[in-house]
N, CA, C and O atoms as a Tripos MOL2 file, in Angstrom:
@<TRIPOS>MOLECULE
protein
  288   287    72     0     0
PROTEIN
NO_CHARGES

@<TRIPOS>ATOM
      1 N          -5.5580   -4.3590  -15.1250 N.3       1 MET1
      2 CA         -4.6860   -5.1490  -14.2460 C.3       1 MET1
      3 C          -4.7450   -4.7100  -12.8740 C.2       1 MET1
      4 O          -4.6370   -3.5020  -12.6630 O.2       1 MET1
      5 N          -4.9040   -5.5310  -11.8800 N.am      2 LYS2
      6 CA         -4.8860   -5.2280  -10.4710 C.3       2 LYS2
      7 C          -3.6980   -5.5030   -9.7770 C.2       2 LYS2
      8 O          -3.2410   -6.6340   -9.9390 O.2       2 LYS2
      9 N          -3.0420   -4.6700   -8.9820 N.am      3 ILE3
     10 CA         -1.7210   -4.9880   -8.2600 C.3       3 ILE3
     11 C          -2.0460   -4.7960   -6.7990 C.2       3 ILE3
     12 O          -2.6280   -3.7950   -6.3800 O.2       3 ILE3
     13 N          -1.6710   -5.7350   -6.0940 N.am      4 LEU4
     14 CA         -1.7750   -5.7450   -4.5220 C.3       4 LEU4
     15 C          -0.3340   -5.6720   -3.8530 C.2       4 LEU4
     16 O           0.5000   -6.5630   -4.0150 O.2       4 LEU4
     17 N          -0.1310   -4.6240   -3.1480 N.am      5 TYR5
     18 CA          1.0240   -4.6180   -2.3430 C.3       5 TYR5
     19 C           0.7300   -4.6370   -0.6180 C.2       5 TYR5
     20 O          -0.1920   -4.0960   -0.0060 O.2       5 TYR5
     21 N           1.7440   -5.3750   -0.1500 N.am      6 LEU6
     22 CA          1.6580   -5.4780    1.2890 C.3       6 LEU6
     23 C           2.8230   -4.7480    1.8910 C.2       6 LEU6
     24 O           3.9300   -4.7950    1.3540 O.2       6 LEU6
     25 N           2.5940   -4.0640    3.0110 N.am      7 ILE7
     26 CA          3.9180   -3.3560    3.7460 C.3       7 ILE7
     27 C           3.4710   -3.0840    5.1190 C.2       7 ILE7
     28 O           2.3630   -2.5850    5.3200 O.2       7 ILE7
     29 N           4.2550   -3.3770    6.0520 N.am      8 ASP8
     30 CA          3.8780   -3.0860    7.4420 C.3       8 ASP8
     31 C           3.3010   -1.9830    8.0080 C.2       8 ASP8
     32 O           2.3120   -1.9840    8.7400 O.2       8 ASP8
     33 N           4.1200   -0.7900    7.5530 N.am      9 SER9
     34 CA          3.6280    0.4810    7.7480 C.3       9 SER9
     35 C           4.0610    1.3900    6.4790 C.2       9 SER9
     36 O           4.7430    0.9700    5.5440 O.2       9 SER9
     37 N           3.5720    2.6520    6.5970 N.am     10 LEU10
     38 CA          3.8930    3.6020    5.6820 C.3      10 LEU10
     39 C           4.7680    4.7940    6.6630 C.2      10 LEU10
     40 O           4.5580    5.9950    6.4900 O.2      10 LEU10
     41 N           5.4750    4.4350    7.3990 N.am     11 SER11
     42 CA          6.4380    5.3600    8.0150 C.3      11 SER11
     43 C           7.6570    5.8460    7.1100 C.2      11 SER11
     44 O           7.6480    5.6490    5.8950 O.2      11 SER11
     45 N           8.5830    6.4160    7.6850 N.am     12 GLY12
     46 CA          9.6540    6.9360    6.5950 C.3      12 GLY12
     47 C          10.7400    6.1220    6.3040 C.2      12 GLY12
     48 O          11.7950    6.6270    5.9200 O.2      12 GLY12
     49 N          10.5930    4.7570    6.4580 N.am     13 GLY13
     50 CA         11.7280    3.7610    5.8990 C.3      13 GLY13
     51 C          12.1690    3.7140    4.6500 C.2      13 GLY13
     52 O          11.5470    4.4000    3.8390 O.2      13 GLY13
     53 N          13.1140    3.0630    4.2530 N.am     14 GLY14
     54 CA         13.3390    2.9340    2.8350 C.3      14 GLY14
     55 C          12.4710    2.1220    1.9610 C.2      14 GLY14
     56 O          12.4770    2.3880    0.7590 O.2      14 GLY14
     57 N          11.6990    1.1320    2.4200 N.am     15 ALA15
     58 CA         10.9350    0.4220    1.6240 C.3      15 ALA15
     59 C           9.5070    1.3110    1.4590 C.2      15 ALA15
     60 O           8.8520    1.2700    0.4170 O.2      15 ALA15
     61 N           9.1490    2.0490    2.5260 N.am     16 GLU16
     62 CA          8.0510    2.9950    2.3860 C.3      16 GLU16
     63 C           8.2580    4.0380    1.4350 C.2      16 GLU16
     64 O           7.3800    4.3630    0.6350 O.2      16 GLU16
     65 N           9.6810    4.7180    1.5000 N.am     17 LYS17
     66 CA          9.6740    5.6920    0.5720 C.3      17 LYS17
     67 C           9.7570    5.1230   -0.9190 C.2      17 LYS17
     68 O           9.3330    5.8090   -1.8480 O.2      17 LYS17
     69 N          10.3150    3.8490   -1.1360 N.am     18 LEU18
     70 CA         10.0730    3.4310   -2.5570 C.3      18 LEU18
     71 C           8.8430    3.1590   -3.0830 C.2      18 LEU18
     72 O           8.6040    3.2330   -4.2890 O.2      18 LEU18
     73 N           7.8190    2.7560   -2.0060 N.am     19 MET19
     74 CA          6.5420    2.6830   -2.4150 C.3      19 MET19
     75 C           5.9640    4.0670   -2.7460 C.2      19 MET19
     76 O           5.2630    4.1910   -3.7500 O.2      19 MET19
     77 N           6.1920    4.9710   -2.0560 N.am     20 HIS20
     78 CA          5.7690    6.1280   -2.3530 C.3      20 HIS20
     79 C           6.3140    6.7320   -3.6900 C.2      20 HIS20
     80 O           5.5670    7.3430   -4.4530 O.2      20 HIS20
     81 N           7.4740    6.5620   -3.9130 N.am     21 ASP21
     82 CA          7.9570    7.0060   -5.1620 C.3      21 ASP21
     83 C           7.5220    6.3220   -6.4120 C.2      21 ASP21
     84 O           7.3420    6.9580   -7.4510 O.2      21 ASP21
     85 N           7.3470    4.9970   -6.3240 N.am     22 VAL22
     86 CA          7.2420    4.0380   -7.3760 C.3      22 VAL22
     87 C           5.7500    3.7960   -7.8200 C.2      22 VAL22
     88 O           5.3310    3.8680   -8.9750 O.2      22 VAL22
     89 N           5.1010    3.5260   -6.7990 N.am     23 LEU23
     90 CA          3.5600    3.2520   -7.1320 C.3      23 LEU23
     91 C           2.8390    4.2670   -7.9740 C.2      23 LEU23
     92 O           2.1050    3.8910   -8.8880 O.2      23 LEU23
     93 N           3.0150    5.5120   -7.7070 N.am     24 PRO24
     94 CA          2.1070    6.6000   -8.5170 C.3      24 PRO24
     95 C           2.7240    6.2170  -10.2240 C.2      24 PRO24
     96 O           2.0040    6.0910  -11.2140 O.2      24 PRO24
     97 N           3.9890    6.1120  -10.1900 N.am     25 CYS25
     98 CA          4.6600    5.8220  -11.6120 C.3      25 CYS25
     99 C           4.0250    4.7930  -12.2640 C.2      25 CYS25
    100 O           3.4740    4.9860  -13.3480 O.2      25 CYS25
    101 N           4.0450    3.5180  -11.6220 N.am     26 ILE26
    102 CA          3.4730    2.1680  -12.0590 C.3      26 ILE26
    103 C           2.0430    2.3240  -12.4670 C.2      26 ILE26
    104 O           1.5530    1.8270  -13.4810 O.2      26 ILE26
    105 N           1.4040    3.0770  -11.5650 N.am     27 ARG27
    106 CA          0.0120    3.1960  -11.9620 C.3      27 ARG27
    107 C          -0.3940    4.1770  -13.0920 C.2      27 ARG27
    108 O          -1.3860    4.0190  -13.8030 O.2      27 ARG27
    109 N           0.4160    5.1310  -13.1730 N.am     28 LYS28
    110 CA          0.1880    5.9190  -14.3980 C.3      28 LYS28
    111 C           0.6240    5.2880  -15.6400 C.2      28 LYS28
    112 O          -0.1130    5.3750  -16.6220 O.2      28 LYS28
    113 N           1.8140    4.6170  -15.7230 N.am     29 LYS29
    114 CA          2.3570    3.9940  -16.9280 C.3      29 LYS29
    115 C           1.7680    2.6960  -17.3440 C.2      29 LYS29
    116 O           1.9020    2.3190  -18.5090 O.2      29 LYS29
    117 N           1.2080    2.0800  -16.5820 N.am     30 HIS30
    118 CA          0.4960    0.7390  -16.9270 C.3      30 HIS30
    119 C          -1.0290    0.7980  -16.7320 C.2      30 HIS30
    120 O          -1.6730   -0.2310  -16.9380 O.2      30 HIS30
    121 N          -1.7040    2.0150  -16.3200 N.am     31 GLU31
    122 CA         -3.1840    2.3670  -16.1580 C.3      31 GLU31
    123 C          -3.5470    1.1510  -15.6060 C.2      31 GLU31
    124 O          -4.3050    0.4000  -16.2210 O.2      31 GLU31
    125 N          -3.0450    0.8350  -14.3940 N.am     32 CYS32
    126 CA         -3.5970   -0.1480  -13.3210 C.3      32 CYS32
    127 C          -4.0820    0.2260  -12.0880 C.2      32 CYS32
    128 O          -3.8130    1.3060  -11.5620 O.2      32 CYS32
    129 N          -4.8640   -0.7190  -11.5510 N.am     33 GLU33
    130 CA         -5.4320   -0.2590  -10.3110 C.3      33 GLU33
    131 C          -4.3920   -0.8700   -9.1090 C.2      33 GLU33
    132 O          -4.0560   -2.0550   -9.1160 O.2      33 GLU33
    133 N          -4.0190   -0.0930   -8.2750 N.am     34 ILE34
    134 CA         -3.1460   -0.5170   -7.1310 C.3      34 ILE34
    135 C          -3.8880   -0.4160   -5.5890 C.2      34 ILE34
    136 O          -4.5580    0.5530   -5.2320 O.2      34 ILE34
    137 N          -3.6730   -1.3950   -4.9180 N.am     35 LEU35
    138 CA         -4.0960   -1.5890   -3.7490 C.3      35 LEU35
    139 C          -2.9580   -1.6940   -2.8010 C.2      35 LEU35
    140 O          -2.0420   -2.4640   -3.0900 O.2      35 LEU35
    141 N          -2.9200   -1.0870   -1.8310 N.am     36 LEU36
    142 CA         -1.8340   -1.1480   -0.7540 C.3      36 LEU36
    143 C          -2.3330   -1.4120    0.4980 C.2      36 LEU36
    144 O          -3.1250   -0.5920    0.9610 O.2      36 LEU36
    145 N          -1.9750   -2.5980    1.2940 N.am     37 LEU37
    146 CA         -2.4530   -3.0850    2.4890 C.3      37 LEU37
    147 C          -1.3750   -2.6940    3.5210 C.2      37 LEU37
    148 O          -0.1840   -2.8740    3.2690 O.2      37 LEU37
    149 N          -1.7960   -2.1600    4.6790 N.am     38 SER38
    150 CA         -0.5270   -1.6130    5.5760 C.3      38 SER38
    151 C          -1.3500   -1.8000    7.0280 C.2      38 SER38
    152 O          -2.5660   -1.6070    7.0360 O.2      38 SER38
    153 N          -0.7100   -2.1470    8.1400 N.am     39 TYR39
    154 CA         -1.6510   -2.2350    9.2040 C.3      39 TYR39
    155 C          -1.3100   -0.6970    9.9890 C.2      39 TYR39
    156 O          -1.8000   -0.4430   11.0900 O.2      39 TYR39
    157 N          -0.7060   -0.0490    9.5000 N.am     40 LYS40
    158 CA         -0.6140    1.3270   10.0360 C.3      40 LYS40
    159 C          -0.3270    2.5210    8.9140 C.2      40 LYS40
    160 O           0.6980    2.4770    8.2340 O.2      40 LYS40
    161 N          -1.0820    3.3520    8.7970 N.am     41 ASN41
    162 CA         -1.0930    4.4770    8.0130 C.3      41 ASN41
    163 C          -0.2690    5.6430    8.5620 C.2      41 ASN41
    164 O          -0.6150    6.2490    9.5770 O.2      41 ASN41
    165 N           0.8370    5.9420    7.8570 N.am     42 ASP42
    166 CA          1.8880    7.1850    8.6890 C.3      42 ASP42
    167 C           1.9010    8.0460    7.5340 C.2      42 ASP42
    168 O           0.9550    8.3050    6.7900 O.2      42 ASP42
    169 N           3.3230    8.5360    7.4650 N.am     43 LYS43
    170 CA          3.9990    9.4210    6.4400 C.3      43 LYS43
    171 C           3.4240    9.6000    5.0710 C.2      43 LYS43
    172 O           3.0500   10.6520    4.5540 O.2      43 LYS43
    173 N           3.4200    8.4880    4.6130 N.am     44 TYR44
    174 CA          3.0810    8.5960    3.0650 C.3      44 TYR44
    175 C           1.5060    8.2410    2.6230 C.2      44 TYR44
    176 O           1.0700    8.4150    1.4850 O.2      44 TYR44
    177 N           0.8790    7.8080    3.5420 N.am     45 SER45
    178 CA         -0.6330    7.2580    3.1720 C.3      45 SER45
    179 C          -1.4710    8.5280    2.4290 C.2      45 SER45
    180 O          -2.2910    8.3140    1.5370 O.2      45 SER45
    181 N          -1.2080    9.6150    2.8300 N.am     46 SER46
    182 CA         -1.9570   10.6050    2.1270 C.3      46 SER46
    183 C          -1.6560   10.8700    0.7610 C.2      46 SER46
    184 O          -2.4950   10.8800   -0.1400 O.2      46 SER46
    185 N          -0.3200   11.1040    0.6170 N.am     47 ASP47
    186 CA          0.3210   11.4050   -0.7230 C.3      47 ASP47
    187 C          -0.1960   10.1960   -1.6320 C.2      47 ASP47
    188 O          -0.9160   10.4900   -2.5860 O.2      47 ASP47
    189 N           0.0860    9.0110   -1.4270 N.am     48 LEU48
    190 CA         -0.4130    7.8170   -1.8250 C.3      48 LEU48
    191 C          -1.8010    8.0350   -2.3920 C.2      48 LEU48
    192 O          -1.9280    8.1250   -3.6130 O.2      48 LEU48
    193 N          -2.7420    8.1160   -1.6690 N.am     49 LYS49
    194 CA         -4.0460    8.3910   -1.7750 C.3      49 LYS49
    195 C          -4.3170    9.4140   -2.7960 C.2      49 LYS49
    196 O          -5.0440    9.1710   -3.7600 O.2      49 LYS49
    197 N          -3.7060   10.6430   -2.5930 N.am     50 SER50
    198 CA         -4.0180   11.7440   -3.4640 C.3      50 SER50
    199 C          -3.3110   11.2390   -4.9830 C.2      50 SER50
    200 O          -3.7590   11.8000   -5.9830 O.2      50 SER50
    201 N          -2.4800   10.4450   -5.1280 N.am     51 ASN51
    202 CA         -1.8470    9.8160   -6.3420 C.3      51 ASN51
    203 C          -2.9530    8.8710   -6.9580 C.2      51 ASN51
    204 O          -2.8990    8.6650   -8.1710 O.2      51 ASN51
    205 N          -3.7700    8.3890   -6.3440 N.am     52 GLY52
    206 CA         -4.7320    7.4800   -6.9170 C.3      52 GLY52
    207 C          -4.5450    5.9310   -6.4010 C.2      52 GLY52
    208 O          -5.1810    4.9640   -6.8200 O.2      52 GLY52
    209 N          -3.5580    5.9260   -5.4300 N.am     53 ILE53
    210 CA         -3.4090    4.6190   -5.0070 C.3      53 ILE53
    211 C          -4.4790    4.2240   -3.7170 C.2      53 ILE53
    212 O          -4.6550    5.0400   -2.8120 O.2      53 ILE53
    213 N          -4.9950    3.2380   -3.7200 N.am     54 LYS54
    214 CA         -6.0130    2.8510   -2.7080 C.3      54 LYS54
    215 C          -5.3080    2.2940   -1.5290 C.2      54 LYS54
    216 O          -4.6310    1.2840   -1.7210 O.2      54 LYS54
    217 N          -5.3610    2.7670   -0.4190 N.am     55 VAL55
    218 CA         -4.4630    2.4770    0.9600 C.3      55 VAL55
    219 C          -5.5960    1.8990    1.8810 C.2      55 VAL55
    220 O          -6.5990    2.5440    2.1870 O.2      55 VAL55
    221 N          -5.3770    0.8400    2.2220 N.am     56 HIS56
    222 CA         -6.4990    0.1170    3.2430 C.3      56 HIS56
    223 C          -5.6110   -0.3530    4.5910 C.2      56 HIS56
    224 O          -4.5440   -0.9640    4.5450 O.2      56 HIS56
    225 N          -6.1100   -0.0440    5.4450 N.am     57 THR57
    226 CA         -5.3150   -0.3020    6.8780 C.3      57 THR57
    227 C          -5.9010   -1.7100    7.3840 C.2      57 THR57
    228 O          -7.1120   -1.9030    7.4860 O.2      57 THR57
    229 N          -5.1310   -2.4730    7.6280 N.am     58 ILE58
    230 CA         -5.4390   -3.7690    8.4280 C.3      58 ILE58
    231 C          -5.3920   -3.9210    9.8120 C.2      58 ILE58
    232 O          -4.2790   -3.7620   10.3130 O.2      58 ILE58
    233 N          -6.3870   -4.2080   10.6150 N.am     59 PRO59
    234 CA         -6.5860   -3.9320   11.9470 C.3      59 PRO59
    235 C          -5.4960   -4.9280   12.9560 C.2      59 PRO59
    236 O          -5.4610   -4.9610   14.1860 O.2      59 PRO59
    237 N          -4.8440   -5.5230   12.1950 N.am     60 PHE60
    238 CA         -3.8990   -6.2550   13.1690 C.3      60 PHE60
    239 C          -2.5790   -6.5300   12.3720 C.2      60 PHE60
    240 O          -2.4790   -6.3410   11.1600 O.2      60 PHE60
    241 N          -1.5780   -6.9950   13.1780 N.am     61 LYS61
    242 CA         -0.1180   -7.1790   12.6380 C.3      61 LYS61
    243 C           0.0870   -8.7550   12.3870 C.2      61 LYS61
    244 O           1.1110   -8.9860   11.7440 O.2      61 LYS61
    245 N          -0.5530   -9.7320   12.7000 N.am     62 SER62
    246 CA         -0.2210  -10.9850   12.6620 C.3      62 SER62
    247 C          -0.0190  -11.2750   11.1290 C.2      62 SER62
    248 O          -0.8680  -10.8880   10.3270 O.2      62 SER62
    249 N           1.1510  -11.9830   10.7020 N.am     63 HIS63
    250 CA          1.2160  -12.2480    9.3610 C.3      63 HIS63
    251 C           0.2860  -13.3800    8.8420 C.2      63 HIS63
    252 O           0.0680  -13.4500    7.6330 O.2      63 HIS63
    253 N          -0.2130  -14.1800    9.6180 N.am     64 LEU64
    254 CA         -1.1200  -15.0960    9.1980 C.3      64 LEU64
    255 C          -2.6920  -14.4100    9.1900 C.2      64 LEU64
    256 O          -3.4610  -14.7220    8.2810 O.2      64 LEU64
    257 N          -2.9980  -13.7240    9.9610 N.am     65 LEU65
    258 CA         -4.1080  -12.9020    9.8710 C.3      65 LEU65
    259 C          -4.0730  -12.0540    8.7370 C.2      65 LEU65
    260 O          -5.1300  -11.9010    8.1270 O.2      65 LEU65
    261 N          -3.1350  -11.5210    8.3750 N.am     66 ARG66
    262 CA         -2.9200  -10.5460    7.1950 C.3      66 ARG66
    263 C          -3.3230  -11.5300    5.8110 C.2      66 ARG66
    264 O          -3.9990  -11.1120    4.8700 O.2      66 ARG66
    265 N          -2.8480  -12.6860    5.8950 N.am     67 ILE67
    266 CA         -3.1460  -13.6170    4.6120 C.3      67 ILE67
    267 C          -4.9380  -13.8340    4.6630 C.2      67 ILE67
    268 O          -5.7080  -13.7470    3.7060 O.2      67 ILE67
    269 N          -5.1960  -14.0670    5.7680 N.am     68 LEU68
    270 CA         -6.6900  -14.2580    6.0250 C.3      68 LEU68
    271 C          -7.4790  -13.0000    5.4490 C.2      68 LEU68
    272 O          -8.5100  -13.1520    4.7950 O.2      68 LEU68
    273 N          -7.0100  -11.9170    5.6920 N.am     69 TYR69
    274 CA         -7.6340  -10.6800    5.3710 C.3      69 TYR69
    275 C          -7.7360  -10.5230    4.0570 C.2      69 TYR69
    276 O          -8.8120  -10.1260    3.6090 O.2      69 TYR69
    277 N          -6.7350  -10.7780    3.2470 N.am     70 ILE70
    278 CA         -6.3760  -10.5670    1.7490 C.3      70 ILE70
    279 C          -7.5710  -11.5000    1.0950 C.2      70 ILE70
    280 O          -8.1410  -10.9980    0.1260 O.2      70 ILE70
    281 N          -7.9950  -12.7690    1.5110 N.am     71 LYS71
    282 CA         -8.8290  -13.4940    1.1070 C.3      71 LYS71
    283 C         -10.2570  -12.9230    0.8950 C.2      71 LYS71
    284 O         -11.1340  -13.2760    0.1060 O.2      71 LYS71
    285 N         -10.2360  -11.9570    1.8090 N.am     72 LYS72
    286 CA        -11.6290  -11.0400    2.3680 C.3      72 LYS72
    287 C         -11.8760  -10.3190    0.7930 C.2      72 LYS72
    288 O         -12.8010   -9.5260    0.6140 O.2      72 LYS72
@<TRIPOS>BOND
     1     1     2 1
     2     2     3 1
     3     3     4 2
     4     3     5 am
     5     5     6 1
     6     6     7 1
     7     7     8 2
     8     7     9 am
     9     9    10 1
    10    10    11 1
    11    11    12 2
    12    11    13 am
    13    13    14 1
    14    14    15 1
    15    15    16 2
    16    15    17 am
    17    17    18 1
    18    18    19 1
    19    19    20 2
    20    19    21 am
    21    21    22 1
    22    22    23 1
    23    23    24 2
    24    23    25 am
    25    25    26 1
    26    26    27 1
    27    27    28 2
    28    27    29 am
    29    29    30 1
    30    30    31 1
    31    31    32 2
    32    31    33 am
    33    33    34 1
    34    34    35 1
    35    35    36 2
    36    35    37 am
    37    37    38 1
    38    38    39 1
    39    39    40 2
    40    39    41 am
    41    41    42 1
    42    42    43 1
    43    43    44 2
    44    43    45 am
    45    45    46 1
    46    46    47 1
    47    47    48 2
    48    47    49 am
    49    49    50 1
    50    50    51 1
    51    51    52 2
    52    51    53 am
    53    53    54 1
    54    54    55 1
    55    55    56 2
    56    55    57 am
    57    57    58 1
    58    58    59 1
    59    59    60 2
    60    59    61 am
    61    61    62 1
    62    62    63 1
    63    63    64 2
    64    63    65 am
    65    65    66 1
    66    66    67 1
    67    67    68 2
    68    67    69 am
    69    69    70 1
    70    70    71 1
    71    71    72 2
    72    71    73 am
    73    73    74 1
    74    74    75 1
    75    75    76 2
    76    75    77 am
    77    77    78 1
    78    78    79 1
    79    79    80 2
    80    79    81 am
    81    81    82 1
    82    82    83 1
    83    83    84 2
    84    83    85 am
    85    85    86 1
    86    86    87 1
    87    87    88 2
    88    87    89 am
    89    89    90 1
    90    90    91 1
    91    91    92 2
    92    91    93 am
    93    93    94 1
    94    94    95 1
    95    95    96 2
    96    95    97 am
    97    97    98 1
    98    98    99 1
    99    99   100 2
   100    99   101 am
   101   101   102 1
   102   102   103 1
   103   103   104 2
   104   103   105 am
   105   105   106 1
   106   106   107 1
   107   107   108 2
   108   107   109 am
   109   109   110 1
   110   110   111 1
   111   111   112 2
   112   111   113 am
   113   113   114 1
   114   114   115 1
   115   115   116 2
   116   115   117 am
   117   117   118 1
   118   118   119 1
   119   119   120 2
   120   119   121 am
   121   121   122 1
   122   122   123 1
   123   123   124 2
   124   123   125 am
   125   125   126 1
   126   126   127 1
   127   127   128 2
   128   127   129 am
   129   129   130 1
   130   130   131 1
   131   131   132 2
   132   131   133 am
   133   133   134 1
   134   134   135 1
   135   135   136 2
   136   135   137 am
   137   137   138 1
   138   138   139 1
   139   139   140 2
   140   139   141 am
   141   141   142 1
   142   142   143 1
   143   143   144 2
   144   143   145 am
   145   145   146 1
   146   146   147 1
   147   147   148 2
   148   147   149 am
   149   149   150 1
   150   150   151 1
   151   151   152 2
   152   151   153 am
   153   153   154 1
   154   154   155 1
   155   155   156 2
   156   155   157 am
   157   157   158 1
   158   158   159 1
   159   159   160 2
   160   159   161 am
   161   161   162 1
   162   162   163 1
   163   163   164 2
   164   163   165 am
   165   165   166 1
   166   166   167 1
   167   167   168 2
   168   167   169 am
   169   169   170 1
   170   170   171 1
   171   171   172 2
   172   171   173 am
   173   173   174 1
   174   174   175 1
   175   175   176 2
   176   175   177 am
   177   177   178 1
   178   178   179 1
   179   179   180 2
   180   179   181 am
   181   181   182 1
   182   182   183 1
   183   183   184 2
   184   183   185 am
   185   185   186 1
   186   186   187 1
   187   187   188 2
   188   187   189 am
   189   189   190 1
   190   190   191 1
   191   191   192 2
   192   191   193 am
   193   193   194 1
   194   194   195 1
   195   195   196 2
   196   195   197 am
   197   197   198 1
   198   198   199 1
   199   199   200 2
   200   199   201 am
   201   201   202 1
   202   202   203 1
   203   203   204 2
   204   203   205 am
   205   205   206 1
   206   206   207 1
   207   207   208 2
   208   207   209 am
   209   209   210 1
   210   210   211 1
   211   211   212 2
   212   211   213 am
   213   213   214 1
   214   214   215 1
   215   215   216 2
   216   215   217 am
   217   217   218 1
   218   218   219 1
   219   219   220 2
   220   219   221 am
   221   221   222 1
   222   222   223 1
   223   223   224 2
   224   223   225 am
   225   225   226 1
   226   226   227 1
   227   227   228 2
   228   227   229 am
   229   229   230 1
   230   230   231 1
   231   231   232 2
   232   231   233 am
   233   233   234 1
   234   234   235 1
   235   235   236 2
   236   235   237 am
   237   237   238 1
   238   238   239 1
   239   239   240 2
   240   239   241 am
   241   241   242 1
   242   242   243 1
   243   243   244 2
   244   243   245 am
   245   245   246 1
   246   246   247 1
   247   247   248 2
   248   247   249 am
   249   249   250 1
   250   250   251 1
   251   251   252 2
   252   251   253 am
   253   253   254 1
   254   254   255 1
   255   255   256 2
   256   255   257 am
   257   257   258 1
   258   258   259 1
   259   259   260 2
   260   259   261 am
   261   261   262 1
   262   262   263 1
   263   263   264 2
   264   263   265 am
   265   265   266 1
   266   266   267 1
   267   267   268 2
   268   267   269 am
   269   269   270 1
   270   270   271 1
   271   271   272 2
   272   271   273 am
   273   273   274 1
   274   274   275 1
   275   275   276 2
   276   275   277 am
   277   277   278 1
   278   278   279 1
   279   279   280 2
   280   279   281 am
   281   281   282 1
   282   282   283 1
   283   283   284 2
   284   283   285 am
   285   285   286 1
   286   286   287 1
   287   287   288 2
@<TRIPOS>SUBSTRUCTURE
     1 MET1         2 RESIDUE 1 A MET
     2 LYS2         6 RESIDUE 1 A LYS
     3 ILE3        10 RESIDUE 1 A ILE
     4 LEU4        14 RESIDUE 1 A LEU
     5 TYR5        18 RESIDUE 1 A TYR
     6 LEU6        22 RESIDUE 1 A LEU
     7 ILE7        26 RESIDUE 1 A ILE
     8 ASP8        30 RESIDUE 1 A ASP
     9 SER9        34 RESIDUE 1 A SER
    10 LEU10       38 RESIDUE 1 A LEU
    11 SER11       42 RESIDUE 1 A SER
    12 GLY12       46 RESIDUE 1 A GLY
    13 GLY13       50 RESIDUE 1 A GLY
    14 GLY14       54 RESIDUE 1 A GLY
    15 ALA15       58 RESIDUE 1 A ALA
    16 GLU16       62 RESIDUE 1 A GLU
    17 LYS17       66 RESIDUE 1 A LYS
    18 LEU18       70 RESIDUE 1 A LEU
    19 MET19       74 RESIDUE 1 A MET
    20 HIS20       78 RESIDUE 1 A HIS
    21 ASP21       82 RESIDUE 1 A ASP
    22 VAL22       86 RESIDUE 1 A VAL
    23 LEU23       90 RESIDUE 1 A LEU
    24 PRO24       94 RESIDUE 1 A PRO
    25 CYS25       98 RESIDUE 1 A CYS
    26 ILE26      102 RESIDUE 1 A ILE
    27 ARG27      106 RESIDUE 1 A ARG
    28 LYS28      110 RESIDUE 1 A LYS
    29 LYS29      114 RESIDUE 1 A LYS
    30 HIS30      118 RESIDUE 1 A HIS
    31 GLU31      122 RESIDUE 1 A GLU
    32 CYS32      126 RESIDUE 1 A CYS
    33 GLU33      130 RESIDUE 1 A GLU
    34 ILE34      134 RESIDUE 1 A ILE
    35 LEU35      138 RESIDUE 1 A LEU
    36 LEU36      142 RESIDUE 1 A LEU
    37 LEU37      146 RESIDUE 1 A LEU
    38 SER38      150 RESIDUE 1 A SER
    39 TYR39      154 RESIDUE 1 A TYR
    40 LYS40      158 RESIDUE 1 A LYS
    41 ASN41      162 RESIDUE 1 A ASN
    42 ASP42      166 RESIDUE 1 A ASP
    43 LYS43      170 RESIDUE 1 A LYS
    44 TYR44      174 RESIDUE 1 A TYR
    45 SER45      178 RESIDUE 1 A SER
    46 SER46      182 RESIDUE 1 A SER
    47 ASP47      186 RESIDUE 1 A ASP
    48 LEU48      190 RESIDUE 1 A LEU
    49 LYS49      194 RESIDUE 1 A LYS
    50 SER50      198 RESIDUE 1 A SER
    51 ASN51      202 RESIDUE 1 A ASN
    52 GLY52      206 RESIDUE 1 A GLY
    53 ILE53      210 RESIDUE 1 A ILE
    54 LYS54      214 RESIDUE 1 A LYS
    55 VAL55      218 RESIDUE 1 A VAL
    56 HIS56      222 RESIDUE 1 A HIS
    57 THR57      226 RESIDUE 1 A THR
    58 ILE58      230 RESIDUE 1 A ILE
    59 PRO59      234 RESIDUE 1 A PRO
    60 PHE60      238 RESIDUE 1 A PHE
    61 LYS61      242 RESIDUE 1 A LYS
    62 SER62      246 RESIDUE 1 A SER
    63 HIS63      250 RESIDUE 1 A HIS
    64 LEU64      254 RESIDUE 1 A LEU
    65 LEU65      258 RESIDUE 1 A LEU
    66 ARG66      262 RESIDUE 1 A ARG
    67 ILE67      266 RESIDUE 1 A ILE
    68 LEU68      270 RESIDUE 1 A LEU
    69 TYR69      274 RESIDUE 1 A TYR
    70 ILE70      278 RESIDUE 1 A ILE
    71 LYS71      282 RESIDUE 1 A LYS
    72 LYS72      286 RESIDUE 1 A LYS
């Protein structure tokens, strides 16, 4: 199974902390591939990568362009 998550940034906010804490557990428990798309790599990106989460940076903030990027 493959799971895609979108989040604006990986700075120190509540949603970012939740991603940091939950995604590695989901990946291990369900043995799935997780891809996280963000326009900015911050505080949690290196920890997520070291836990087997693929983190890709989108080079723009526009929500419409983000949807087009997902199709790629």
